[in-house]
N, C-alpha and C positions, 0 to 999 in steps of 0.2 A: 096853697103854695108857700105862704109866709111861714106856716107851721112847719112845713117840710124843710125849708131853708134854715130855720132856727135849730131844728133837731140834728141835721146832718153834721155841722161842725162839731157840735157837742159830742156826738157819737164817735167821730174820728179821733178826737182828743182823748176820749176814754180808751179807745182801742190802742192808740199809740203809747199811752201810759201803761196799760196792761202788758203790752209787748215788752216795754222797757223793764218792767218789774220781772217778768219771766226771764229775760236775758240775764239780769243781775243774779237771780236765784240760780240759774244754770251755770253761770261762771263760778259762783261760790262752790257749788257741788263739784264742778270739774277740778277746782283748785284743791279741794279736800280729798276726794276719792281717786283722783288720777283720771287718765283718759279711759273711756269706755273700751271694753275688749272688742276686737273685731268680730264681725259676724262669722259663724262657722261656715267653712266651705264644704258644700256637699260634694262627695266624690262622684266623678262621672261614671257612667255605666261601664266603660272599659276598665277603669281603675278598680271598681268594686268587684268585677269578675275575676281579677287576678288573685292567685293563692297567697295566703299569709306567709311572710318570710320568717327567718329564724327568730326575730324579735317580736312577732305577732303583728307587724305593720302590713297593711294591705298593699299589695303590689310589689313587695320586696323580692328580689330574685334570690332563690335559695343557693347557698354556697355548696360547692362540690365536696364530697367526702375526701378526707386526707388519704394519701397513698401511703400504705404501711412500708416502713423501711426495715432492713435486716442489719443486725450488728451495730457497731458504733461508727462505721464509715459512711452510713447513709446510702449504701448501694441498694438498688432495687432488687427484689427477690428474683432468683434465677428460675427458669422453667425446669420441670422434671426431666429426668433422662429420657431420651427417645427410646421407646420400646422396640422400634424397628432398627436399632443400631445393630451392627453385625455381632454375632455371638459365636462362641466355640462350645460345642456340647461334649461333655465327658459322660459317656453313657452309663446307665445304671449297671451294676455288675462288675465295674472296674475295680481291680484290687490295688490297694495302696499299702506297701510295707511301712510299718511304723516302729519307732522305739520309744519306750516309756521313760518319762523324766521323773515321775514321783511314784514311789512304791505304794501298792494297794494290797490289803489283806482283809479277809472276812473277819479277822480278829478285831478289827477296829473300824472298818469302813461302814458307812451308812449311806442310804439313798440321798443324792444331792451333792455328795462330795465331788470336787473337781478332779479331773484327770488331764494330764498334759503329755502330748506326744510330739514327735517330729518325724517327717517323712525321710526314709532312708534311700529311696530310689526314685528317679524322676518318672513322671507319667507323660507319655507322648501321644499325640493325636495327629495323624497324617504327617509324621516326620517332624512335628513341631513340639517343643517342650511346653506343656501347659501347667504342669505342677512340678516345679523343681524340687530336688532333694534339699532338705533343710527348711521346708515349709512347716509351719507350726499348726498343730491340730489339737483342739481342746474338746472336752466332753464332760460327762458326769456319770457317777455310779447310779444305776437305776434299781439294783437289787443286791442285797448282801445277806447271805444266810450261812450261819455257822453249821459245821457238821454235828450230827447228833451223837449221843453216847452209845446208843445201841445200833442204830442204822441211820443212813442219810449222809450225803457228802456235802462239803461246803460248796456254795454256789455264789458266783460273782458275775453280775451283768452290768455292762457299760455300753454307752452309746457316744458317738462322735457327732458334735453339733456345729462346730465352727472351724474354719481354716483360714490362716493368714499366710499369703505368699510372701516371698522375700522382698517384693516391692511394696509391701504393706497393703496390698489389695485383699480385702476380706470378703469371704463368701460363706453362705450357710451350707452346712454339710449334714447329710443323713447317712451314717455308716455304722456298721456293727462288726465285731471281730468274727473271723472265721478260723483262726488258729492263733496259738500263743506259744512262744518259747520262753519258759519261765525258769528253767533249770531244775524243775521238780516234775512231779507226775501229773500236773494239771492237764486237762483236756478241754476241748470246746465242742459243745453239742450243736445240733442243727439250728437252734434258735440264737446262737451267738453267746450263750452263757458259758462262762469259764467254770468248770467243775473241778473240785479238789480231788486229790488222790484218795485211794481207799487203803486201809491197813488191815483187811480181813486176814491176810496170811500172817501178819504179825500177831493178831489176836489169837488165832488158832495155835500158833507157836507158843504164845505166852501160856495158854491153858495147858497145853501138852507138857511144857516144862514144869509148871507148878504141880501138875498131877503126878509126874514121874518123881519129882522131888518128895512129894508127900508120901508116895508109896514106899520109897526107900527109907525115909525116916520112920514110918510106921513099922516096916518090917524089921528094922534094926532095933527099935525100942521094944516091940512085943515078941520078936523072934518067932512069929507065926504068920501063916498066910492071911489069917484074919486081920492081923495088925497091919499088914501091907495094904489090904483092901481099905481099911479105915483111913490109913494115911493117904492113899490115892484119892479117896473121896474128899478129904479135907483139902488136899492140894488143888484139886479141880475147883472146889468152891472158892479158894483164894484167888486162883487165876481168873475165874469168871467174874468175881467181884472187881478185880483190877481192870478188866475189860469194860465192864459196865460203868465204872466210875471215870473212865477216860474218854475224852472226845476224840474223834478222828482228826486227821490233819486238816488245817485250814487251807482254803484256796488262796494262793498268794501270787502277786505279780511284783517281783522285786524291781528296783530301779535298773534300767538297762534291758528289761524284758522286751522281746520283739513280738509284735502283734500284726497279723495280717488282717487288714480291714477291707470290707467290700462296700461299695457305694450302693445304697438302696434306692436312691432317686437321682435321676440324671442332673448334672450340674451344667449351668449355662453361664459361661464366663464372657465378660466383655472383651471383644477382640482387640480393642485399642489398649487394654491393660496387659495382655499376654504378649510381651515383647522380649522374652528371655532368649539370650544367645548362648547360655551355658547350661549344663544339666544341674547346676547347683551343687551344694556340698553339705552333708549332714554333720552334726557334732559327733565327736569321737567319744562315745560313751562305752565303758566296759560292759560286757555282758554279765548276766547274773551268775553267781557261783552255782556249782552243781549241788542240788538239794535232793537228788534221788537217794532214797534210803537203801541200805545194803540189806537185801532180803535173802532168806534161805528157805527152801522147801523142807529142810530137815529141822526138827525142833531142837536138835542138839548140835 
């Protein structure tokens, strides 16, 4: 018992001194290194199950996508036109009389060149003006072929692709010519191609004239029938050479030419845009000058 009592106080003193020393060391470390970092917080099960947000943080709610704006006013985009809106149909096969604003010729035209027309007469459906006079029609040249020196005529093909009504309402158009008033001898075939005039009669008259002239010169020079025959052959050769070296007449549509166009595919016009109360009025363009050649069946 005595041994135990002597040992206990000594042991407690040692323990107290050791605890004091450890406290001093800990306070020194605290003053030097700063406070200890807090223990990490383990995410709960509900937080860990949430998807990552825009910054990669667990549980952040994703932001909605921005709404696109149109123009500079910040207005929301409008919905497309209602396909069930009332329409007015202009049936295929409808004829539209036009006047040409820019001249076209196979001498210089090439595929892709623009052509500009204007409607001369209003088109009416069920007593309502749907295409007033003075509407603009545009298109392009699709084929241009010059006449040959021996055979073949000039050919000019055009198509109408766009129409603008007087209220600036624009529609797609699919139309081709069925006739043309050019002031010359041009015609329009069944495919809508404008074909130039032919000068076969003039060619025959040219050969006949040079043959007769050559025969007369040869007869006078030689004063014999043989000389007349030689002169006639020479004159015919000259006339034939002139014909072979000369092209036929080009197909031309001068400014002011009238063209009768036919719609190949039905037009569907918005009823709320067709509110015309007058038939319209076309520009006053002078017609083309007469280009018909004066021909004679007699060589002289």
